[in-house]
C-alpha positions in Angstrom: 168.2 -66.9 390.9 170.8 -66.4 388.3 169.9 -64.0 385.4 171.4 -65.0 382.1 172.3 -62.1 379.8 173.7 -62.4 376.3 176.2 -59.6 375.8 176.5 -58.4 372.2 178.7 -55.6 371.0 177.5 -53.5 368.2 179.8 -51.1 366.4 177.3 -48.8 364.6 178.4 -47.1 361.4 177.5 -43.5 361.1 177.9 -40.8 358.5 180.5 -38.1 359.2 177.8 -35.4 359.3 177.0 -34.3 362.9 173.4 -35.0 363.8 171.6 -32.4 365.9 170.8 -33.4 369.4 167.1 -32.7 368.9 165.7 -35.3 366.4 162.5 -36.6 368.0 159.7 -34.0 367.9 156.3 -34.5 369.5 154.8 -34.8 366.0 157.0 -37.7 365.0 156.1 -39.9 368.1 154.1 -43.0 367.2 150.5 -43.2 368.5 151.6 -46.7 369.7 154.4 -45.3 371.8 153.0 -46.4 375.2 152.3 -49.9 373.9 155.9 -50.2 372.5 157.4 -48.8 375.7 155.4 -51.5 377.7 156.5 -54.2 375.2 160.3 -53.5 375.5 162.2 -51.9 378.3 165.4 -50.3 377.3 168.0 -48.7 379.7 171.7 -47.8 379.9 173.3 -49.1 383.0 176.9 -47.9 382.3 178.6 -45.3 380.2 182.3 -44.9 379.5 184.6 -42.8 377.2 187.6 -44.2 375.3 190.1 -43.1 372.6 189.5 -45.0 369.4 192.5 -43.8 367.3 195.2 -41.3 366.8 194.7 -38.9 364.0 198.0 -37.4 362.6 198.5 -34.3 360.7 199.3 -30.7 361.4 197.6 -31.1 364.8 197.7 -34.4 366.7 194.3 -35.3 368.1 192.6 -38.4 369.3 189.2 -39.6 368.1 186.9 -40.6 371.0 183.8 -42.7 371.5 181.3 -43.1 374.2 180.3 -46.7 375.0 176.8 -47.3 376.3 176.2 -50.6 378.0 172.5 -51.3 377.7 169.9 -53.9 378.5 166.8 -54.7 376.6 163.9 -56.6 378.2 161.2 -58.2 376.3 158.0 -57.8 378.4 155.7 -59.6 376.0 154.8 -63.2 375.4 156.3 -63.2 371.9 159.9 -63.3 370.8 161.2 -60.0 369.5 163.4 -60.2 366.4 164.3 -56.5 365.9 163.9 -53.0 367.5 164.5 -49.5 366.2 164.2 -46.2 368.1 165.9 -43.3 369.7 167.3 -43.0 373.2 167.1 -39.4 374.5 169.3 -38.2 377.3 168.2 -35.1 379.2 169.3 -33.3 382.3 167.1 -33.9 385.4 165.4 -30.6 384.5 164.4 -31.8 381.0 167.1 -30.0 378.9 168.3 -32.1 376.0 171.8 -33.6 376.0 171.7 -36.0 373.0 169.6 -38.4 371.0 171.1 -41.7 370.0 169.6 -43.8 367.2 169.4 -47.4 368.2 168.8 -50.5 366.0 169.2 -54.2 366.9 168.2 -57.4 365.1 169.1 -59.7 367.9 166.3 -62.0 369.1 165.0 -61.3 372.5 163.0 -64.3 374.0 159.8 -63.5 375.9 160.5 -62.2 379.4 164.2 -62.3 378.8 166.9 -59.6 379.0 169.8 -59.2 376.6 172.9 -56.9 377.0 174.1 -54.7 374.2 177.0 -52.3 373.9 176.7 -49.3 371.6 179.7 -47.3 370.6 179.0 -43.6 369.7 181.9 -42.0 367.9 182.5 -38.2 368.0 181.2 -37.7 364.5 177.8 -39.1 365.4 176.8 -36.1 367.5 177.4 -32.4 367.4 180.6 -31.5 369.3 178.5 -29.8 372.1 176.2 -32.8 372.4 179.1 -35.3 372.5 180.9 -33.2 375.2 177.7 -33.0 377.3 177.0 -36.7 377.0 180.6 -37.6 377.7 180.7 -35.5 380.9 177.2 -36.4 382.2 177.0 -39.0 385.0 174.2 -41.6 384.5 172.8 -41.0 388.0 172.4 -37.3 387.2 170.6 -37.5 383.8 167.3 -39.0 382.5 167.1 -41.4 379.7 163.9 -41.9 377.7 163.4 -44.7 375.1 161.3 -43.7 372.0 160.8 -46.9 370.1 159.9 -46.5 366.5 159.4 -50.1 365.5 159.4 -53.5 367.2 159.4 -56.6 364.9 158.4 -59.9 366.4 159.7 -63.3 365.1 156.2 -64.2 363.8 156.2 -61.2 361.5 154.0 -58.9 363.6 155.2 -55.3 363.6 154.5 -52.6 366.1 155.2 -49.0 364.9 
């Protein structure tokens, strides 16, 4: 059976202020977290690093980005119109590597999977978090999806 996946590339815009790796605390997790995690499955299946531009000046340097290839699966009977949340990467022992803010307004039909690419530039994370995420191998880290909001096409919102 052939699985159809729409691949959409998102280039997220971020401020130039580094965001600390630890942004999701236990107190900020929604009481509907388990329901939202059951409604939408989110996972990264490939990670790569690339140079995005040359920066000239006194010192020549290259700005980098990490590209996360992800899939989102709607596990409900309703079409999802938008999702927002945080994807946390940790070591296998639970030590935090980085938190990535995720937002998409692509429609996800019931029971379907869509593919999305997220580009994470160096200025999105602290230098330490960026370096750890860049060097980490997907099969040697854990990823946890913390949805904050799921908006369905009919206007229903889970948060």
